[in-house]
N, C-alpha and C positions, 0 to 999 in steps of 0.2 A: 940271059934271054931264054935259055933252055928251060929253066924252072917256070918262067912266065908262060911259055908256050905249052908246057906240060899241064899247067893249071887250067888253061882254056880247053885243052883236049879232054882232061878228066871231067870238067864240068859238062861238056857236050855229051860225052859217053854216059855220065850219070843221069843227065836229064833225059836222054833218049831212052835209057833203060827204064827209068821211072815212068815215062810216057807209055812205053810198050806194055809194061806190067799193068798199069791202071786202065788202059784202053783195049788191049787185046787179050790179056790173060785173065784179069779180074775186073771186067767192066762194071759189075754191080757192086763192087766193094765199097765205094764211096757214096753210092746213091741209095736213098731210102725210098721204098715204095710207100705211097700214101695208103692209109686204110681205105677199104671200099666205102663208097658213099652209101649211107643208109637210104632205104627207099622212102620216097615222099608219099606218105599216106595221108589222104585228106578225107574229112567227113563234112558234108554239108547238110544243113537242116533248113528246109523251105516250107514254112507253114502257109497254107492256102485256105482261107484268107488269113492274112497276118494279124488282123484285128477281129475279135468276135465279141458278141454281147455276153453278159453273164449267163451261164448255162448253155452257151453256143458251142458248136463243134467245128474244129478245123482239121484239115487233112495235113499230116506231116509227111513230107517226102524227104527221106534220108538217102543221100547218095554217097557211096564210098568209092574212092579211086586210089590207085597205087601207081605212082609215076605217070599220072594222067589217064590211066587205063581203068575203066570200071571193073570192080571186083564183085563177081557173083559168088554168093555163099558166105560173105562176111557175117560174123555174129554181131548183132547190134543190141545194145541194152540202153535203157534210159536212166540208169543209176550206176554208181561205181561198183557196188557189190556185184558178185556173180549172180546172175539171174538163174533160176532153175532151168529155164529153157529160153535162151535168147532168140530173138527174131533173126531171120536171115535175109540178106539182100538177094534179089533175083536178077534176071536179065537186065543189063545196063547198070549193074551195081546199085539198084534202087530198091528201097523198102518203103512201102506206103502204110501209114498207120493213122489212127484218128485220136484226137485229144479233145475232151470236153471240159470247158471252163467251169469251175465251181460257181454256185449261186447262193449267196452273195460272193463276189469275187474281189480280188485285188485289182489294181490297174494293169498289171502285167505279170507274166510268169517267165522265168528263165530256168531251164533245166538242162543238165548235161546229157549228151548223147555219146556213147562209147562204141567204137568198132574194133573188133578183134579179128585178125586174119589168120590166126593159128589154125592149122588143119585144112586150109583152103588149098586145093590142088589145081594147078594149071599145067599147060603143056611144058612150061619151063621148070616145073618142080613145085614143091610145097612152099606156101608163103608163110611169113611170120610178120609180126609187128602189130601195133595198135595205135589208135588216135582217138581224139575226142573233140567235140565242139559244143557250143551252147546253142540251144534252141530257144527262141524268144517269141512269145505270143502276147499281144496286147489285148486287154479286155476293157470295153467301154460300154 
């Protein structure tokens, strides 16, 4: 009976020591911190009007947000290659531009819009990241 009781006591002491080391001395040893969540950068393109006649002009309103907050100063280009001088969003994270449909024209045009936040400074620091969307204009 002495060996049996000694086994129970050894198990309790070993378990208590293991609990103490993992919870009090090295609490983060078995836990892994997840990587930070990347910012949610969104680009919206709103053509007004969405449908134009051949040779007609539409206003493109580009809005750039990061985690739902408008980004002022984001660099916006209408093609993937680096533009010599990209356009910049202003107050409210908005950029306004105009697009004229060719004449004669196809029935619609889809073109990419890219936003780059590199170099934009805010009160919380310098931003980074980029996003794209497609802008669609119908021609009738």
